[in-house]
N, C-alpha and C positions, 0 to 999 in steps of 0.2 A: 273517360270514361271505361278505357283501358288498363287503369289505374285500380277503380272502383274491383276491376272483377279480377284482377289481381289479387287484391285485400281479400276479398272474399272469398274466394278460394283458397287461400295460406288459409285464415280461420277456419274454416271447416276441414282442411287438410289438418290443421294442429288439435284443434278440438276432437274431432270425431275419429277420424283415420289413424293419426300418427295415435300410438300405447305408449304409458312410460315405460323407461329400460330400466331395470338393474345392473350396476357392475359385481358381482360376486367373486368373492374371495374366499380361502382356505388358510388357516394357519391353526399354530400349535400354540399360544401365548399365557404367560400370568399374569396374575392381577395385583400388584403390590400397593399397600398401603400403609401408610406412617402408622404407627404401632401397634400396626397387627398382626395376623401369620399369612404366611405367603399362600395365595390362593392358585392352585394350577401344577402343574401345567394342564391347559384343555384345550381341545379340538375347536378351535370357533369358525363358523361359518357367517361372514359380512356381507350385507347387501346395502351400495346405495345407490339412492337415488337419480337416476341422472336425469329425468325430465322427460316431458317437457312438462307433466301435470302432475300432482300429487298421488300417491297409490296407495293401498293396502297391500301389505305381503304376510306370509301366514304361515306355510307349511314347508318344511326342507326335504326334499328327495333325494336321493344316489340313481344312478346307472351305469350299466358295467359299459364296456367299449361300445362301438356303432359292430366289430365283430361279431362280437358277442349278442347283440342285440338281435340283429339279424339271422346269424345261421347256428348260433346254438342257443335260439333262443330264451337268453336270459332276461331275467324281468326287472323294471326298474324298483324300485324299496321307499318308501316313505320310513324317515329316522324321526322319530322323537327326543324332541332335544330337553335340556336340563330348563326347566322354566322356575326353580329356584334358587340358579346360580343367579349372583347378583351382576354379572357382567350379561344375562339373559334377555331380549326383548320378548315382549307377549307377544300369542299371535293376534294376527287380523288387526296389528298398531297402525294406523295413518302415517305415513311418512312424505313430510313435505319434498320438495324437490334439494338433492344439498346435502337431504339428512340421512344417514342410515342405520341399520339397525343390526343385531347380533343375535347367532344363535348359539348356545353353549352346548359340548358335549362332551362329558368324563370321558376318561382315557380307558376305556377297558376293554378296547378291543374288538366290540363283537361287530359297530358297522365298517369295523376294518380290514376286520377280518373277511370280508364279501368281497367277492369280484367286481367292483366300481371302478368305475375310470373318474368319474364325475359326480358334484353336488352341487343344487339347484337350490332355489325358491321358487315358489308358486307365486304370484303378485295375484290382484284382488280380480283381473278379466280371465283366470286360470292357465296365464301364461306361466312357463317356469323358464329362471334365468339362472343359466347355469354357469359354473365357473369353469373356468380354462382346465383341462387335462394336465398339464403341464403344472398349475398350481397346486391343484387335487397331489397328483404323486409326489410333488415336494415336503407338501402337507403331511401327507399320510406315512411318509417314510423319516419325517423329523416325529411324530409321533408314533410311529413303530421305536423311536431310538431311547422314548421313556416307559415303554409296557415294558413290567416284570417280565423275564426268561418263562420261555411256556415250562410244564411240568415235565416235557420228556427231554426238554433242552439240559436242564438244570440236571436228569439221573446221569446225560452223555458228560456233563460236563465234572460233576464228581467220579462218575465210575471211570 
């Protein structure tokens, strides 16, 4: 009797209460293909479904640091990915446990110039899973290395 109550409770917890989790990472990557031109570098946001059940993943968001959100009233932002890129995943795709999805952003610097501290993806339940701030800062610093110099920086170096 005690075992059946435990099994029933665990089943309810697993199927009703516990929601799927995603591990989100950010990085700068190239795409190499044999006998084709190099693609990239591009900014990638990837989400790995950690379970316990399949889920849908849709939109990418960015948010400023905790201090800026609380005291400076800085807002979060939706960031549209490049859906035509070879490595991009379609929005709303069902992701099985253990599978990952990737969202690719060209390095033009619009979202990198914002005062964002984290990027994350929204799942089918509306919950946003955030990449660590450390991961985002490292990827953003790497992305800035690949950006062309700003026009005012060019004038200063030439003058």
